[in-house]
ROMI-106505 format. One record per residue: x, y, z of N, C-alpha, C, O in turn. Coordinates in pm, whole numbers, plus 50000, padded with zeros to 5 digits. Example, Ala and Ser with C-alpha at 12.3 -4.5 7.8 and 13.67 -1.06 7.14 Angstrom:
% ROMI-106505
513194943150780512304955050780513204967050780514244966850846;512854977550708513674989450714512905000350787513415011450804;
This chain:
% ROMI-106505
337264580467307338124589767281337544604767216336774607067122;338194612567299338044631967276338344634767190339554636367169;337354636767089337814646566958337754663566999336704668767038;338794669566988338934679066983338014692466888337864693966767;337544699866997336314707466894337444715966791338524720066831;336874717766634337534728666562336844742566540336884749966442;336154743966667335534760966709336434763366783337104755466850;336544779666770337744789066811336924796066919335714797766898;337504800467037337034805867123337974820367098339184821667078;336664832367111336904846067151337954847067263338004839467360;338884858667237340134863067327339424862067519340064857167612;338164867367529337514865467704336954850967681337394845267781;336464844167631336344830867624337484822067672337554815267775;338694824467535339594817767615340814819067712341694811067744;340504834567754341024835067874340664829167994341244820068053;339404836268034339114829268124339134814268182339204812268303;339064801368068339234795068035340924791868089340934781668157;342184797468077342904796968112343354799568270344144792468333;342634811968322342584813568435342144807868532342644808068645;340494798168475340284789568560340924773068584340864764968676;341564773268441342904759068492344134762168547344934753768587;344324776168550345684780468648345194780468799345884777668897;343854784168799343054783768961343444773668976344314772169062;343004763068905342974745168978344264743968995344464739969110;345524745868920346164739868938347214745569090347884737369152;347194756069117347174762269223349444766969220350544762869184;348874775269274350814778469328351724769769372351474766069487;352814764369319353804748269411354184755869567353844767169601;355064745069653354614754069743355974758769741356634754469646;356704768469842357984781769834358634770469896358244761169966;359784774269847361344761469858362274772669905361954783269851;363354773869989364164777469981365484773469943366124765670014;365854777369855366984766169798368084778869777367904791069778;369394770069757370674780669810370634788669587370114784969482;371534800169633371494806469468371904797969377371144794869285;373174792769386373484779769289372294769469254372214761369161;371334772669366370504760369254369544763169240368724754169258;368924779369194367434785069209367744788569030366964797068987;368574784168945368004786368791366614777968762366184766968796;366314784668713364894780368672363684780968725362624777468671;363884786568854362724787268932362434805568936363184814968909;361044804768983360414816969023360354822269177360074815269274;360654835069178360914840169325359824838669380359194846469309;359034834469457357864838869568357514848569601356304849869622;358364859069619357894872269633359044879969625360224876569636;358394894269599358564905469532360024907769609360254908469730;361234909169456362384913069556362844928969485362914930669363;363064936769560362774950469571364974953469599365784948269676;365094964869481366444968669506366684977569624365924986169668;367714974469661367784986669813368875001969747369375011269811;368894998769597369925014469564369595012169390369515002269318;369445030069364369455027869186370325018969143371305016069212;370075012969019371005003968972371315013368803370245018268769;372095015668730373355021668764372835033568895371715038668896;373675035768976373855040069079374785056669008375385064269085;374725058168908375205072668849375005071168713374825059568676;374965082968596375035075068468375935069268402377015074168433;376015062768340377565054668350377805048068182376965041268122;378885051268141379215050668008379115035067944380155028767961;378105028367879378245022367799379775016667709380005004567712;380415022667658381545023467571382825028467627382885035867725;384085022967545385065032767538384775044567434384265042467324;385245059767489385005069167410385805081867467386865084367524;384455089567411384585100267452383385109367499382575112967414;383225113467642381915120567663382365135267636383375141867661;380935137967560381465153467505379365156267533378585150367607;379165166767442378165174267438377675169567277378375170167176;376715166367284376655161667121376255167967014376245163966898;375705184367082375265194966928376435202566928376585213266869;377525194867016379115208166997379775199166869379925203166754;380155184566932381125177166867380335174066682381035173466581;378985172566681378635170666567378655183766487378475182866365;378935200866566379255206866464380795209866426381135214366317;381785206366543382775210766520383535200666603382935193266681;385395199966582386115193166699386255201166806386145213266790;386565195166949386665198267048387955196967127388875194467050;388355197667257389325197267283389225183567401388355184867487;390075170867405390105164167476390785175267646391705183367642;390375173467708391115175167822391475164567978392365166868061;390915158067980391065144068013390835130068071389735128968016;390925122068117390365107268108390005097768202390905091668261;388825095468226388155088368276388355072968342387715065168271;388895067268431389025049268383387535048568477387105058468536;386785033968478386055026668542386455026568698387545021568723;385595032168823386225030568929386235046068971385875049069085;386585054568891387295070568884385985078468872384975075368810;386215089368944384675100068956385795114468874387005115568891;385255120168822385815130768759385545144168890384445146668940;386225147868907386455159869039386435172868952385895182469007;386815174368854387245190168801385955195468739386115199368623;384875196568781383865205868787382655196768668382755185168627;381805204668644381245201068489381845199468353382625208868336;381825190968242381975196668162382285207468083381415208467995;383255217468072383115227167990383165230767842383775222667773;382775238667795382105239867653383105236767523383945245267495;383045229267474383595227867362384935217967405386105221067385;384425204867471385465195867536385205185167576384085184667627;385825174967578386255166467590386615154267685387575159267745;386495143867727386735135867850386755120867794385805113167784;387855119167765388105102167762388135093067837388995091967925;386775081267805385825074867894386115062767900386635058367798;385945054567995386645038967944384595033767998383725039168066;384685023167931383255014867982382885012768091383755006168149;381925014968162381695014768315381955024268412381775023068533;382555037668325382705049968422382035060268409381875066868307;381405063068567380595074668531380485088168463381335096768489;379595090468386379155100868251379385116668352378745119868451;380685125368276380965133868420379285143668378378565140568283;379045153468460378435163568491378615171968323379685170868262;377585178968271377645185368141377765177568006377605181967892;378185160968061378115152467938376795147667880375905143067953;376705148567776375405142967719375055129767638374015123467622;376605128067584376425112567536378395107867532379335114567575;378425092767455379115091467471379815084467319379285075067260;380825089967283380935082567114382245077167131383245083867155;382195065667119383125057167064384055061966973383975068666870;385355054767066386775057967003386785051966845387735055566775;386055045366801385785041966670385615053166586386175055266479;384575061766658383255073466545384655085266523384445094466444;385525085066567386135100166602387735098266527388235087066513;388335109166489390055110366436390025116666568389005121066621;391755116866640391845121766738393585125266704394445117766658;393645136466737394935143366641395035160266736394135167966770;395875160566747396825177866840395935174066932394965181366912;395665165567036394825171067136393075171867100392025172067165;393315171967021391415170766965390855157966884391465150366809;389335157966928388485147966827387745158166811387435169066860;387415144266646386465152966546385355138066494385615126766533;384505140266431383735128966433384385127366294384735136166215;384455115266286384955108966119384155112166028383235118266082;383875110965844383365115565811381835107565824381845095265826;380625114265833379255108065777378735104965889377635099665896;379685108666025379325099666198378345115266260378675126666226;377005112066362376645118666407376665110366524376715098066534;376605120966627376295117166753375215121366823375225133366849;374075113566871373035117666955373135118667114373755111267190;372305130967146372385133767302371575121667388370385119967359;372265112267504372145097967564372555085867474372325073867489;373305093167368374055078767298375165072067369375955079267430;375355056267370375985054267522376115051867653376925046167726;375025058467664374835060967833373785053167908372635056867887;373925045267972373125039768080372675048268210373415047868308;370915059368213371215067368286370775060668421370115050268409;371145066868597370525061768678369735058168709368855066468727;369485047568733368595038268787367505033668653366295032368629;368725032368593367485025068444367465012768463366515006568414;368415006068533367964991268540367064987168642366284977668631;367204995668756366514993968858366035004668945366795014268949;365055005469010364925019769097365075011469261365094999369283;365155021569348365075012769482363815017369517363275013369619;
């Protein structure tokens, strides 16, 4: 019976040992399986995206598309709404305005944050941050290509 050594290897020696062992094992043969049977398997070749994902700056929350510095300073007027699957066609977000936006919808040009519905008060066509809340530029937005680039 072999008794394991209690001596420790330094990192480079341990890495060399692992690499020699991995090379001796070799790669398993490539198999072609249906997608449903591919769970737990590793791709045999690099898979590249054919388009940026997401293909636009996308809201990750239901809320309001805003300019963070403006909403942090004062109330802003809500000028419209945008659902997932729709495009904002009324030009860039005007100063001191907000657009109600659903999760998954494209963030309109000029907006740099999405503030969650739960973090604002909504009265007389305006929104304001509730006490103690702040919003940062980039908040609740997944930028174009953030998940994968073509």
